[in-house]
C-alpha positions as CSV (number, residue, x, y, z in Angstrom):
1,M,86.0,100.9,140.4
2,K,88.1,100.6,137.5
3,K,89.0,97.1,135.9
4,P,92.5,97.8,135.0
5,A,93.5,97.6,131.1
6,S,94.5,94.5,129.4
7,V,96.3,94.3,125.9
8,R,94.5,91.9,123.8
9,A,96.3,90.5,120.7
10,G,93.5,90.2,117.7
11,K,94.5,88.9,114.3
12,T,95.7,92.1,112.9
13,R,96.6,94.4,115.5
14,A,97.0,94.2,119.4
15,R,94.1,96.3,121.0
16,L,94.6,98.2,124.8
17,V,90.8,97.3,126.3
18,I,89.4,98.9,129.9
19,R,86.4,97.1,131.3
20,D,84.6,97.9,134.7
21,K,83.8,95.7,137.8
22,E,81.5,93.7,135.2
23,G,83.6,93.5,132.9
24,H,81.8,95.4,130.4
25,R,84.0,97.7,127.6
26,L,84.6,100.6,128.5
27,A,86.6,101.8,125.7
28,S,89.7,100.7,123.3
29,A,91.9,101.3,121.2
30,P,95.0,100.0,119.0
31,V,97.9,100.0,121.3
32,L,99.8,101.7,118.1
33,D,97.6,104.2,118.5
34,L,98.3,105.0,121.7
35,A,101.6,104.8,121.8
36,P,104.3,108.4,121.3
37,V,105.7,108.4,117.6
38,R,109.3,108.3,118.1
39,F,110.5,108.6,114.2
40,R,108.8,111.6,112.2
41,I,109.4,110.6,108.5
42,R,107.9,112.5,106.1
43,K,109.7,112.2,102.8
44,I,110.9,109.1,101.5
45,L,113.1,108.7,98.4
46,V,112.9,105.6,96.7
47,P,115.5,104.9,93.8
48,V,113.9,103.2,90.4
49,D,115.9,100.9,87.7
50,F,112.8,99.2,86.7
51,S,114.3,95.8,87.7
52,G,113.5,93.6,90.1
53,P,115.3,94.6,93.2
54,S,113.9,98.1,93.1
55,Q,110.3,96.4,93.3
56,K,110.9,95.0,96.4
57,A,112.1,97.6,97.3
58,L,108.4,99.8,96.6
59,L,106.9,96.8,98.4
60,Y,108.7,98.4,101.4
61,A,109.0,101.8,100.5
62,R,104.4,102.0,100.6
63,P,103.9,100.7,103.5
64,F,106.1,102.9,105.4
65,A,104.4,105.7,103.9
66,E,100.9,104.8,104.9
67,Q,102.3,104.4,108.6
68,F,104.5,107.1,109.0
69,G,101.6,109.8,107.0
70,A,105.2,110.7,105.0
71,S,105.1,111.5,100.5
72,L,107.4,108.6,98.9
73,T,109.4,110.3,95.8
74,L,110.5,107.9,92.9
75,I,113.8,108.7,91.2
76,H,115.4,106.7,87.9
77,V,118.4,108.4,87.5
78,M,119.5,108.0,83.4
79,E,123.5,107.7,83.0
80,P,124.2,109.8,79.6
81,I,125.5,107.9,77.0
82,F,129.3,109.0,75.6
83,Y,129.9,108.2,72.0
84,P,133.9,107.1,71.7
85,A,135.1,110.0,68.5
86,D,137.9,106.9,68.5
87,F,135.4,104.6,66.1
88,G,134.5,107.6,64.2
89,Y,130.5,106.7,64.5
90,V,128.6,108.7,65.7
91,P,124.3,108.8,65.7
92,L,123.1,111.2,63.6
93,A,120.4,113.2,66.4
94,P,122.7,112.2,69.8
95,Q,120.3,114.5,71.7
96,E,116.8,113.5,70.0
97,A,117.5,110.3,71.0
98,E,118.6,110.9,74.7
99,E,115.7,113.1,74.7
100,Q,113.0,110.7,73.4
101,R,114.4,108.2,75.9
102,L,114.0,110.7,78.6
103,V,110.2,111.1,78.0
104,E,110.2,108.3,77.6
105,L,111.4,107.2,81.4
106,Q,109.6,110.0,82.7
107,R,106.2,108.3,81.4
108,R,107.1,104.7,83.4
109,L,108.2,106.3,86.0
110,K,104.5,108.6,86.2
111,Q,102.5,104.9,85.4
112,L,104.5,103.0,88.5
113,G,104.2,106.0,91.0
114,A,99.9,105.6,89.5
115,E,99.9,102.2,90.4
116,L,101.0,102.7,94.4
117,G,97.5,104.2,94.4
118,A,96.0,106.8,96.7
119,T,96.7,106.1,100.0
120,V,100.4,107.4,99.2
121,S,101.5,111.2,98.0
122,V,104.1,110.3,95.4
123,H,105.9,112.2,93.3
124,T,108.3,110.9,90.5
125,V,111.8,112.5,89.8
126,V,113.9,111.6,86.5
127,R,118.1,112.9,86.3
128,V,120.5,112.9,83.9
129,G,123.9,111.5,85.5
130,R,126.2,109.2,87.3
131,A,123.3,107.3,89.5
132,W,124.3,107.2,93.6
133,K,125.9,110.7,93.2
134,E,122.1,111.9,91.2
135,I,120.3,110.1,94.4
136,V,122.2,111.8,97.4
137,D,121.9,115.6,95.3
138,A,118.1,114.7,95.6
139,A,117.9,113.9,98.9
140,K,120.0,116.4,100.1
141,A,117.7,118.7,97.7
142,Q,114.5,118.0,99.1
143,R,115.4,117.0,102.6
144,T,114.3,113.7,102.1
145,D,114.3,111.8,105.7
146,L,114.7,107.9,104.4
147,I,116.4,106.6,101.2
148,I,115.0,103.3,100.7
149,V,117.3,101.7,97.8
150,A,117.4,98.3,96.2
151,T,120.8,96.5,96.0
152,H,121.3,93.8,93.2
153,G,123.8,91.8,95.2
154,Y,126.8,91.9,92.7
155,T,129.7,90.1,94.1
156,G,133.3,89.1,92.5
157,L,133.9,90.7,89.2
158,Q,130.5,91.6,88.6
159,H,130.7,94.1,91.5
160,A,134.2,95.6,90.7
161,L,132.8,96.4,87.5
162,L,129.7,97.6,87.8
163,G,130.2,99.0,91.3
164,S,127.1,99.1,93.5
165,V,124.5,102.3,93.6
166,A,123.4,101.5,96.6
167,E,126.6,101.1,98.7
168,K,127.9,104.5,97.5
169,V,124.2,105.8,98.4
170,V,124.5,104.6,102.0
171,R,128.3,105.2,102.2
172,H,127.3,109.0,100.7
173,A,123.7,109.9,101.8
174,P,121.9,112.6,104.1
175,C,119.9,110.6,105.8
176,P,119.5,106.8,107.5
177,A,119.2,104.5,104.3
178,L,117.3,101.1,103.8
179,V,118.9,98.7,101.7
180,V,116.7,95.8,100.5
181,R,117.9,92.8,98.8
182,T,116.2,90.3,97.6
183,E,117.8,86.9,98.7
184,E,117.6,88.0,102.4
185,H,114.7,87.6,105.1
186,D,111.4,90.2,104.3
187,F,109.9,91.6,107.7
188,L,106.9,92.4,105.6
């Protein structure tokens, strides 16, 4: 006769252990491996602006991708530089300068993707336009399951002047969004 199954909590993960009536272990398995997966997260989009808060969002994105077997897409949006005609000064080659900037941003984003390691499939995208709009459009186009976005936590005048990309992404996103704040409690 088999003894009932018991759940033991180890240092890292709880395990289900099945023993016979003499106490010999017949089988064991991590409980998480036995539980049915309720979420189907296949694609995670992570906006990156190379700031400290976006680095923290990457700290959340990697374990999520590993746990669900999802791919990560790192996106950076380069907002175009507008040169007002009123000042009478226009750089000699504004198109060339923006292309060089775009190439440099692509290089930095690919390097950041490579640093995430080989355990996660990482894609990189650089777009030009309004940040929140391009992030939402990319999430729709790629049929993203989750967006993990960082917020700088601006309040008052800074928020009024700079706006909040994270707030607009959450408001218009076609999928759930996890907002990572720099000064809040971490669950990692």
